[in-house]
NUMARBA-879344 format. One record per residue: x, y, z of N, C-alpha, C in turn; residue in three letters. Coordinates in steps of 0.001 Angstrom, whole numbers, padded with zeros to 6 digits, always signed. Layout:
N
XYZXYZXYZala;...
***
This chain:
360
-019141+015825-014000-019105+014788-012968-018178+013646-013397unk;-017426+013110-012429-016590+011934-012655-017075+010786-011776unk;-017034+009585-012332-017403+008393-011571-016142+007685-011089unk;-016159+007255-009835-015094+006407-009295-015692+005013-009140unk;-015134+004053-009850-015646+002684-009823-014627+001816-009100unk;-015038+001221-007997-014072+000502-007170-014688-000707-006492unk;-013884-001739-006358-014303-002929-005627-013923-002806-004155unk;-012993-001885-003841-012447-001745-002485-012650-000318-001992unk;-013399-000170-000891-013680+001172-000379-014027+001075+001108unk;-013635+002091+001894-014019+002092+003306-015541+002055+003464unk;-016035+001590+004605-015319+001340+005864-014490+000051+005908unk;-014498-000740+004803-013606-001901+004775-012165-001405+004886unk;-011334-002149+005626-009946-001747+005847-009010-002384+004828unk;-007911-001702+004537-006918-002259+003627-006227-001161+002841unk;-005089-001510+002225-004309-000527+001467-005049+000019+000268unk;-005727-000861-000489-006467-000423-001666-007641+000471-001261unk;-008284+000109-000153-009407+000903+000355-008940+002319+000713unk;-007788+002397+001385-007235+003712+001764-006865+004523+000534unk;-006279+003853-000458-005891+004522-001706-007111+005118-002402unk;-008154+004310-002568-009330+004779-003306-010084+005853-002535unk;-010089+005738-001203-010749+006786-000411-009956+008086-000482unk;-008641+008018-000323-007816+009226-000352-007935+009960-001677unk;-007886+009196-002777-007997+009789-004107-009375+010418-004302unk;-010414+009675-003949-011789+010168-004122-012040+011412-003282unk;-011614+011366-002035-011821+012490-001122-011142+013755-001648unk;-009917+013612-002148-009184+014776-002643-009796+015297-003943unk;-010188+014381-004845-010824+014806-006100-012143+015529-005841unk;-012849+015107-004791-014170+015695-004510-014070+017164-004092unk;-012858+017615-003764-012664+019033-003417-012597+019906-004674unk;-012431+019242-005832-012283+019982-007095-013336+019626-008147unk;-013918+018427-008032-014874+017944-009030-016085+017322-008330unk;-017194+017257-009076-018332+016496-008571-018014+015013-008792unk;-018156+014228-007743-017773+012811-007784-018941+011928-007337unk;-019127+010826-008045-020051+009781-007591-019286+008466-007588unk;-019417+007719-006491-018703+006450-006334-019660+005279-006523unk;-019227+004303-007310-019910+003007-007379-018974+002001-006706unk;-019387+001491-005549-018526+000603-004760-019254-000692-004417unk;-018481-001707-004082-019084-002965-003630-019733-002761-002270unk;-020777-003527-002045-021478-003476-000756-020529-003909+000357unk;-020625-003223+001493-019868-003628+002673-020740-003404+003890unk;-020733-004384+004779-021580-004323+005972-021302-003040+006757unk;-022341-002474+007312-022240-001262+008146-021664-000056+007393unk;-021978+000019+006094-021446+001133+005291-022252+002411+005462unk;-023506+002320+005931-024416+003473+005894-023923+004658+006708unk;-023424+004408+007910-022931+005498+008754-021748+006200+008108unk;-020862+005407+007528-019691+005969+006842-020137+006802+005644unk;-021010+006238+004821-021444+006905+003579-022129+008241+003848unk;-022894+008309+004942-023637+009530+005281-022715+010714+005551unk;-021503+010414+006035-020567+011484+006419-019788+012052+005228unk;-019854+011370+004082-019060+011790+002924-019705+012955+002178unk;-018873+013783+001533-019401+014915+000764-019542+014560-000709unk;-019606+013247-000995-019868+012769-002354-020832+011585-002249unk;-021511+011308-003348-022513+010240-003365-021837+008877-003545unk;-022305+007872-002777-021772+006506-002891-022937+005557-003144unk;-022839+004812-004229-023837+003773-004528-023184+002419-004322unk;-023781+001608-003447-023221+000291-003121-023955-000796-003907unk;-023184-001757-004398-023761-002852-005172-023382-004174-004510unk;-024408-004971-004146-024178-006238-003454-024410-007436-004361unk;-024462-008623-003741-024703-009858-004485-023433-010672-004640unk;-023565-011879-005182-022395-012727-005367-021459-012102-006407unk;-020171-012402-006299-019123-011683-007029-019403-011500-008526unk;-019684-012592-009238-019864-012524-010694-021074-011675-011063unk;-022203-011912-010371-023422-011152-010666-023286-009697-010245unk;-022545-009469-009173-022326-008096-008698-021603-007273-009757unk;-020604-007887-010382-019837-007199-011431-020741-006809-012607unk;-021613-007734-013004-022544-007460-014114-023523-006371-013730unk;-024092-006495-012528-025079-005513-012052-024471-004114-011947unk;-023257-004046-011416-022599-002745-011259-022356-002097-012626unk;-021888-002893-013589-021631-002371-014939-022925-001863-015577unk;-024013-002601-015381-025311-002167-015927-025722-000816-015344unk;-025575-000669-014026-025935+000586-013356-025089+001747-013862unk;-023795+001495-014066-022885+002549-014542-023201+002916-015991unk;-023432+001921-016834-023786+002190-018238-025053+003035-018327unk;-026031+002675-017515-027311+003402-017485-027099+004822-016971unk;-026294+004965-015908-026028+006282-015319-025326+007192-016334unk;-024385+006629-017091-023653+007413-018100-024574+007901-019225unk;-025561+007072-019572-026515+007464-020633-027410+008610-020181unk;-027722+008636-018894-028731+009581-018385-028142+010825-017726unk;-026827+010874-017551-026210+011997-016840-024981+012511-017591unk;-024572+013723-017243-023412+014336-017886-022141+013885-017164unk;-021640+012766-017579-020430+012190-016984-019239+012514-017875unk;-018199+013090-017282-016999+013447-018058-016025+012282-018171unk;-016008+011421-017167-015060+010320-017215-015226+009353-016061unk;-014515+008228-016160-014583+007164-015159-013169+006845-014686unk;-012996+006777-013364-011712+006396-012766-011932+005064-012062unk;-011179+004028-012439-011389+002684-011890-010176+002220-011101unk;-010447+001408-010086-009397+000890-009211-008668-000315-009801unk;-009270-000957-010828-008805-002276-011278-009347-002511-012681unk;-008592-003215-013509-009060-003457-014881-010377-004213-014912unk;-010618-005089-013932-011875-005844-013903-013072-004935-013642unk;-012835-003806-012973-013925-002855-012718-014417-002190-014005unk;-013571-002174-015040-013932-001542-016321-014399-002537-017375unk;-014148-003827-017146-014274-004825-018206-015647-004853-018869unk;-016724-004658-018110-018079-004763-018672-018738-003405-018906unk;-017982-002323-018684-018559-000980-018867-018453-000574-020338unk;-019609-000282-020945-019673+000062-022374-020096+001524-022522unk;-019112+002396-022600-019402+003816-022755-018227+004475-023473unk;-018508+005566-024165-017446+006292-024869-016798+007340-023963unk;-017237+007420-022700-016664+008397-021770-015183+008087-021532unk;-014423+009125-021209-012997+008957-020902-012830+007970-019743unk;-011921+007008-019899-011697+006003-018849-010235+006034-018406unk;-010059+006047-017095-008728+006028-016481-008692+004836-015535unk;-007627+004037-015613-007546+002863-014749-006236+002859-013968unk;-006327+002608-012664-005150+002475-011827-004621+001040-011923unk;-003298+000891-011926-002708-000448-011868-001702-000488-010718unk;-001569-001656-010099-000837-001765-008831+000284-002798-008847unk;+000275-003731-009825+001342-004719-009923+000825-006145-010009unk;+000390-006666-008888-000012-008071-008793-001139-008440-009763unk;-002119-007529-009909-003330-007871-010675-003105-007902-012186unk;-001964-007368-012656-001670-007430-014099-000538-008417-014396unk;-000004-009029-013361+001187-009876-013500+000818-011295-013956unk;+000338-011391-015196-000043-012683-015775+000850-012971-016985unk;+001109-014233-017227+001999-014651-018306+001517-014091-019645unk;+002452-013546-020402+002119-012964-021705+001517-014037-022616unk;+000375-013695-023207-000304-014639-024091-001342-015492-023402unk;-001378-015440-022051-002372-016223-021305-003752-015585-021446unk;-004787-016308-021070-006166-015818-021163-006339-014529-020356unk;-005802-014512-019118-005940-013323-018271-005146-012148-018837unk;-003958-012440-019373-003138-011394-019975-003875-010715-021131unk;-004553-011513-021952-005301-010960-023083-006463-010082-022612unk;-007111-010498-021528-008210-009690-020961-007681-008355-020442unk;-006550-008399-019724-005939-007173-019186-005616-006200-020312unk;-004947-006695-021358-004552-005846-022492-005774-005244-023183unk;-006782-006067-023395-007994-005603-024086-008638-004433-023338unk;-008723-004549-022007-009347-003489-021203-008455-002249-021144unk;-007190-002425-020773-006319-001271-020530-005953-000508-021797unk;-005852-001186-022909-005518-000476-024149-006702+000310-024722unk;-007885+000137-024116-009050+000942-024526-009248+002161-023634unk;-008404+002314-022614-008531+003465-021715-007756+004655-022276unk;-008086+005852-021773-007337+007052-022162-006001+007101-021418unk;-006023+006689-020123-004806+006710-019307-004774+005504-018383unk;-003568+004982-018208-003327+003929-017221-002377+004531-016189unk;-002811+004554-014936-002001+005159-013876-001289+004061-013094unk;+000041+003989-013255+000854+002998-012542+001306+003578-011209unk;+001303+002747-010164+001664+003247-008834+003176+003412-008641unk;+003984+002901-009582+005440+003025-009479+006070+002790-010848unk;+007340+003110-010956+008089+002833-012191+008127+001332-012453unk;+008245+000553-011374+008265-000904-011526+006983-001382-012205unk;+005833-000910-011715+004538-001334-012270+004385-000862-013707unk;+004872+000344-014001+004834+000845-015386+005607-000105-016308unk;+006820-000482-015908+007645-001363-016740+007026-002748-016891unk;+006399-003224-015813+005701-004505-015871+004563-004432-016893unk;+003808-003320-016867+002684-003137-017801+003162-003121-019249unk;+004277-002444-019491+004836-002402-020854+005248-003806-021295unk;+005893-004527-020372+006363-005891-020675+005231-006845-021037unk;+004057-006647-020425+002944-007581-020693+002084-007142-021877unk;+002424-005977-022481+001737-005605-023713+000853-004378-023665unk;+000934-003578-022587+000139-002345-022519+000876-001241-023284unk;+000124-000479-024043+000678+000633-024818+001348+001638-023874unk;+002675+001791-024003+003409+002637-023052+003025+004112-023139unk;+002473+004535-024275+002050+005932-024429+000894+006274-023491unk;+000151+005249-023086-001015+005471-022219-000650+005530-020737unk;+000571+005069-020392+000905+004864-018979+001582+006082-018364unk;+001116+006455-017190+001743+007529-016416+001930+007031-014984unk;+003067+007361-014396+003326+006962-013006+002847+008050-012055unk;+001928+007678-011170+001522+008560-010063+001529+007704-008802unk;+002434+008032-007896+002508+007267-006644+001265+007485-005798unk;+000874+006496-004989-000249+006695-004065+000078+007799-003053unk;-000966+008431-002556-000783+009508-001587-001105+009080-000166unk;-000819+009981+000774-001153+009763+002185-001840+011008+002731unk;-002619+010802+003765-003229+011926+004481-002184+012521+005426unk;-002330+013793+005808-001409+014352+006810-001478+013522+008094unk;-000353+013353+008754-000290+012557+009972-000991+013281+011122unk;-001927+012600+011779-002597+013179+012942-001640+013248+014122unk;-001957+014113+015064-001147+014214+016279-001179+012876+017017unk;-000042+012470+017507+000051+011182+018200-000656+011240+019548unk;-001261+010124+019926-002009+010025+021178-001030+009835+022351unk;-001091+010744+023301-000122+010753+024411-000199+009467+025241unk;-001423+009012+025536-001574+007797+026355-001003+006574+025651unk;-001226+006510+024335-000698+005381+023559+000834+005404+023541unk;+001418+006595+023427+002881+006723+023445+003451+006262+024781unk;+002773+006648+025861+003225+006238+027206+003109+004728+027373unk;+002026+004159+026839+001814+002708+026920+002938+001962+026192unk;+003296+002449+024999+004349+001808+024207+005692+001912+024926unk;+005972+003072+025490+007247+003259+026187+007361+002321+027389unk;+006239+002115+028092+006273+001196+029245+006404-000260+028787unk;+005877-000564+027582+005988-001916+027025+007420-002223+026590unk;+008041-001248+025905+009356-001485+025316+010507-001230+026286unk;+010297-000290+027198+011296+000036+028220+012697+000194+027629unk;+013640-000696+028012+015044-000522+027589+015342-001187+026250unk;+014314-001762+025609+014559-002479+024352+015015-001510+023259unk;+016141-001852+022647+016713-001005+021598+017850-001781+020921unk;+018027-001631+019615+017211-000874+018650+015853-001527+018428unk;+014931-000739+017873+013543-001187+017689+013199-001248+016201unk;+012929-002450+015734+012538-002662+014335+011047-002976+014297unk;+010387-002624+013201+008933-002825+013119+008507-003144+011690unk;+007507-004009+011559+006830-004258+010286+005331-004170+010521unk;+004645-003406+009683+003181-003345+009708+002706-003865+008356unk;+002174-005083+008328+001743-005661+007049+001020-006972+007297unk;+000419-007487+006240-000121-008841+006290+001031-009829+006457unk;+000729-010937+007132+001716-012016+007219+001569-012903+005994unk;+002323-012600+004941+002354-013499+003791+003788-013602+003280unk;+004040-014566+002428+005399-014877+001980+006105-013665+001380unk;+005344-012863+000635+005936-011728-000074+006582-010716+000874unk;+006025-010575+002061+006498-009547+002998+007812-009926+003676unk;+008154-011238+003660+009501-011684+004039+009805-011636+005539unk;+008787-011829+006383+009019-011833+007837+010077-012866+008246unk;+010058-014037+007588+010956-015122+008002+012420-014705+007943unk;+012823-014071+006844+014229-013668+006719+014579-012536+007690unk;+013611-011679+007984+013857-010613+008978+014158-011264+010330unk;+013351-012258+010706+013523-012940+011996+014864-013675+012045unk;+015271-014279+010932+016578-014945+010894+017712-013926+011041unk;+017512-012725+010472+018514-011661+010630+018561-011182+012078unk;+017401-011132+012738+017329-010720+014147+018169-011667+015011unk;+018114-012967+014695+018891-013943+015476+020378-013566+015467unk;+020876-013143+014315+022292-012763+014217+022560-011383+014834unk;+021623-010453+014625+021794-009108+015187+021761-009124+016718unk;+021063-010098+017266+020944-010245+018730+022328-010390+019388unk;+023287-010979+018650+024636-011148+019203+025305-009787+019424unk;+025008-008831+018520+025592-007489+018631+024760-006555+019508unk;+023422-006767+019448+022489-005874+020151+021542-006730+020999unk;+021959-007101+022213+021184-008027+023054+019762-007534+023376unk;+019553-006216+023334+018234-005660+023679+017372-005351+022460unk;+017783-005860+021300+017019-005591+020069+015596-006133+020190unk;+014643-005434+019566+013252-005910+019556+012687-005737+018142unk;+011865-006690+017749+011207-006647+016438+009705-006724+016671unk;+008990-005672+016269+007541-005555+016482+006823-005917+015188unk;+005967-006915+015246+005190-007358+014077+003722-007008+014297unk;+003188-006131+013451+001763-005771+013538+001065-006302+012291unk;+000074-007147+012479-000672-007674+011344-001207-009065+011612unk;-001735-009662+010560-002267-011022+010618-002218-011580+009205unk;-002451-012855+009062-002440-013444+007724-002091-014918+007777unk;-002048-015517+006589-001927-016970+006500-000580-017511+006987unk;+000441-016669+007030+001765-017127+007479+001995-016922+008981unk;+000976-016455+009694+001145-016096+011108+001709-017244+011951unk;+001114-018440+011834+001558-019574+012651+002980-020001+012290unk;+003308-019991+011003+004667-020348+010574+005705-019384+011148unk;+005357-018101+011142+006280-017079+011649+006468-017232+013156unk;+005371-017471+013857+005457-017645+015315+006233-018913+015680unk;+006076-019951+014874+006828-021196+015103+008333-020965+014921unk;+008695-020158+013911+010105-019853+013669+010701-019080+014847unk;+009931-018149+015399+010384-017374+016572+010685-018321+017741unk;+009788-019299+017945+009975-020302+019012+011246-021106+018747unk;+011356-021572+017520+012467-022438+017127+013822-021748+017321unk;+013872-020449+017031+015127-019698+017133+015320-019057+018509unk;+014394-019356+019431+014468-018845+020800+014530-017310+020835unk;+013581-016704+020104+013547-015238+020001+012292-014634+020638unk;+011680-015364+021569+010443-014870+022194+010635-013525+022898unk;+011836-013282+023406+012109-012012+024095+012389-010876+023121unk;+012697-011243+021870+013054-010220+020865+011904-009858+019921unk;+010924-010739+019764+009850-010511+018783+008508-010354+019493unk;+007799-009276+019168+006492-008991+019772+005439-008940+018665unk;+004311-009602+018895+003231-009651+017909+002022-008843+018382unk;+001438-008072+017448+000226-007309+017729-000736-007464+016553unk;-002019-007616+016850-003031-007549+015784-004329-007006+016373unk;-005199-006533+015488-006476-005932+015914-006264-004852+016966unk;-005292-003976+016727-005039-002886+017672-005572-001578+017099unk;-005710-000578+017956-006234+000717+017515-005208+001446+016646unk;-005713+002376+015847-004838+003201+015005-003869+003997+015874unk;-004345+004477+017030-003488+005242+017948-002311+004410+018431unk;-002591+003147+018789-001524+002279+019286-000563+001907+018160unk;-001112+001645+016968-000251+001319+015816+000709+002467+015529unk;+000179+003694+015492+001019+004857+015198+002051+005111+016299unk;+001661+004844+017551+002594+005021+018670+003735+004008+018590unk;+003411+002769+018240+004439+001739+018080+005403+002112+016946unk;+004838+002633+015857+005675+003091+014740+006580+004249+015169unk;+005982+005230+015819+006721+006434+016196+007850+006139+017177unk;+007656+005114+017983+008668+004760+018987+009681+003744+018462unk;+009567+003385+017189+010522+002455+016585+011649+003221+015902unk;+012677+002486+015477+013830+003110+014816+013885+002829+013316unk;+013465+001614+012899+013541+001232+011481+012306+000438+011093unk;+011672+000819+009983+010571+000036+009409+011204-000972+008450unk;+010877-002242+008627+011553-003306+007880+010542-004087+007038unk;+010675-004018+005715+009830-004810+004820+010568-005045+003502unk;+011589-005929+003521+012359-006214+002301+011617-007212+001413unk;+010546-006750+000800+009620-007628+000062+010303-008333-001114unk;+009753-009490-001438+010238-010287-002568+009065-010576-003500unk;+009360-011129-004674+008296-011608-005559+008017-013055-005181unk;+006777-013336-004810+006385-014708-004465+005288-015154-005427unk;+005631-016121-006289+004719-016536-007367+004419-015299-008210unk;+003149-014856-008278+002834-013648-009058+002680-012424-008161unk;+002783-012642-006852+002550-011570-005890+003780-010665-005762unk;+003568-009365-005922+004681-008419-005912+004249-007126-005224unk;+005195-006449-004564+004934-005166-003903+005022-004071-004957unk;+003869-003608-005451+003870-002621-006530+004426-001279-006111unk;+004195-000894-004840+004699+000383-004327+005111+000233-002865unk;+004156+000178-001954+004453+000058-000529+004175+001342+000225unk;+002876+001654+000379+002482+002888+001067+002943+002883+002523unk;+003147+001683+003092+003579+001570+004493+004926+002251+004719unk;+005802+002266+003706+007095+002946+003835+006889+004457+004029unk;+005920+005002+003297+005645+006448+003378+005006+006784+004719unk;+004101+005918+005175+003447+006153+006471+004476+006126+007603unk;+005477+005258+007505+006561+005237+008498+007382+006524+008395unk;+007669+006934+007155+008465+008151+006930+007800+009378+007542unk;+006470+009436+007486+005755+010572+008076+006059+010732+009557unk;+006384+009617+010208+006691+009633+011639+008194+009681+011901unk;+008964+009944+010831+010401+010075+010987+011125+008747+011094unk;+010511+007680+010561+011105+006342+010628+011585+005939+009228unk;+012888+005654+009062+013396+005206+007764+013031+003745+007523unk;+013143+003298+006284+012722+001944+005927+013838+001149+005263unk;+013738-000176+005446+014516-001115+004649+013531-001822+003728unk;+013669-001620+002419+012774-002232+001438+013535-003190+000540unk;+012802-003963-000245+013406-004926-001156+013537-004373-002567unk;+014515-004880-003314+014749-004389-004682+013698-004900-005664unk;+012977-005975-005311+011938-006520-006194+010631-005773-005962unk;+010130-005104-006991+008887-004355-006852+009137-002862-006843unk;+008162-002114-006314+008189-000654-006429+008663+000106-005215unk;+009351-000582-004268+009805+000105-003049+010728+001286-003353unk;+011460+001209-004463+012405+002286-004807+011707+003610-005098unk;+010415+003575-005403+009658+004820-005578+009337+005464-004232unk;+009258+004631-003184+008882+005117-001850+010098+005396-000972unk;+011223+004712-001261+012436+004842-000449+013579+005337-001334unk;+014204+006426-000941+015405+006907-001650+016616+006237-000998unk;+017248+005332-001749+018357+004538-001202+019467+005431-000645unk;+019845+005122+000595+020904+005841+001315+020513+007257+001717unk;+019238+007626+001492+018783+008950+001926+017615+008838+002909unk;+016568+008104+002524+015412+007950+003431+015301+006508+003943unk;+016295+005696+003604+016313+004292+004001+017267+003542+003088unk;+017129+002233+003065+017974+001405+002209+017124+000435+001398unk;+017614+000086+000215+017021-000966-000614+018013-002129-000623unk;+017504-003345-000342+018386-004514-000322+017780-005636-001162unk;+018518-006720-001286+018020-007921-001956+017291-008764-000917unk;+015972-008757-000984+015172-009476+000005+015354-010983-000031unk;+015920-011509-001117+016173-012950-001204+017504-013337-000567unk;+018291-012338-000175+019630-012570+000352+019683-012212+001831unk;+019761-013227+002687+019760-013008+004139+020936-012136+004577unk;+022117-012366+003989+023291-011562+004346+023069-010084+004043unk;+022383-009807+002929+022130-008407+002543+021152-007747+003517unk;+020130-008493+003935+019180-007960+004933+019915-007659+006231unk;+020724-008623+006679+021476-008466+007936+022422-007264+007863unk;+023233-007198+006811+024233-006118+006714+023568-004749+006537unk;+022432-004712+005831+021710-003442+005651+021170-002943+006987unk;+020571-003844+007758+020053-003460+009072+021193-003024+009989unk;+022267-003779+009975+023410-003450+010836+023984-002084+010490unk;+024047-001774+009190+024602-000470+008779+023688+000681+009207unk;+022378+000428+009277+021446+001473+009727+021500+001659+011241unk;+021779+000548+011947+021824+000604+013410+023148+001179+013908unk;+024256+000805+013254+025585+001284+013656+025616+002803+013695unk;+026152+003334+014771+026273+004796+014940+024932+005519+014777unk;+023843+004751+014958+022479+005314+014873+022250+006093+013564unk;+022708+005490+012471+022517+006099+011153+021028+006319+010860unk;+020177+005509+011494+018727+005624+011268+018169+006987+011659unk;+018874+007718+012543+018371+009034+012964+018377+010029+011803unk;+019500+010100+011072+019580+011011+009923+018670+010538+008792unk;+018659+009228+008553+017762+008681+007516+016305+008999+007838unk;+015954+008893+009124+014578+009178+009551+014208+010639+009362unk;+015168+011527+009646+014938+012970+009445+014694+013246+007956unk;+015525+012636+007106+015357+012796+005647+014014+012238+005187unk;+013638+011081+005749+012377+010420+005365+011184+011294+005703unk;+011223+011914+006877+010129+012800+007296+009971+013972+006337unk;+011090+014570+005942+011057+015711+005013+010540+015279+003636unk;+010973+014108+003176+010569+013626+001838+009106+013208+001792unk;+008548+012809+002943+007159+012306+002966+006142+013363+002558unk;+006513+014627+002667+005605+015729+002292+005205+015622+000824unk;+006122+015104-000006+005842+014986-001446+004762+013960-001763unk;+004416+013117-000785+003403+012082-000997+002033+012471-000438unk;+001893+013686+000071+000583+014102+000584-000423+014152-000559unk;-001652+013719-000284-002690+013705-001325-002889+015083-001960unk;-002726+016126-001176-002918+017482-001718-001935+017788-002839unk;-000754+017143-002810+000234+017305-003888+000005+016286-005008unk;-000258+015042-004620-000451+013962-005599-001644+014250-006513unk;-002714+014813-005938-003943+015021-006719-003738+015988-007879unk;-002736+016862-007787-002474+017819-008867-002172+017079-010194unk;-001518+015930-010091-001199+015139-011298-002469+014570-011909unk;-003410+014145-011063-004683+013649-011550-005502+014777-012188unk;-005436+015956-011575-006211+017088-012106-005745+017465-013523unk;-004435+017349-013763-003908+017633-015109-004481+016659-016129unk;-004574+015403-015740-005107+014369-016658-006588+014591-016896unk;-007332+014892-015845-008787+015053-015981-009160+016312-016758unk;-008306+017330-016676-008656+018581-017377-008013+018656-018752unk;
***
């Protein structure tokens, strides 16, 4: 039996939640799995449908961490546990067992100044594990730079589920919404500084001169939402930028499928960094190429000049020229075809084979 220890798990929504569910679900087809997850409201219906056991731990954050570690330590003493797979170094910090430990790392959560209190905690936990799984080459190099033993680190990109058939009604709804608007750019992400919506919108202002019917679809929410909407007003781009949030998965996928380019030229903001960018792969599954940023792990998800482009997200001219080069002569069509073919390599059924080698 293997334990999956995670702070983030469905039915709560989010990238980390999807990652931990996809990994757990795929591993459960080959191994006996038990999950220790944080409590989440209305989890019972979800948990009942799973083919693995889920134990939820509630309470205030600090006490919850202690309680969860106690339960795991006790479970390891009383059961035949082969190993523990954790979503985050903090999930392992209080677990005292000689069982094999594997920890996933994503970028932002280990990005602390070398020699700082948090950096020392990260090193202490991760250097006691058997394996550290980095989500990209960027994250691996970051881990080495902050003091993690490079012999322990292996890069395994996050996986995706096979794309479900698109909903016909949602596709028709999107087509009636967008009508003659073209080219169609889209971002699906939180509204925060790292995702770089502001520079995309400034590039749209210039692209509008060449492509009067251009549209930019923003799906998400977050702390930068009002600032982004104010910029759209200021630049008189209300006809070019469309905002969506709290929409169904069917509508989100239809909007993606009917777009031409997924745009997320992420930057490093303070300590926040795009460790990988599963959204690029999800777009690729629908035949949509991406524009990603050179800072972070986007290069693991996007093959430059094959499945999309990598640009300098801090450079407005580079964002503009990269988008223009993808739009000119509809270069995005071939890039999108390549992206769709490459996305097969990110299916969980393929990704899990790397985990199985480590576990066995």
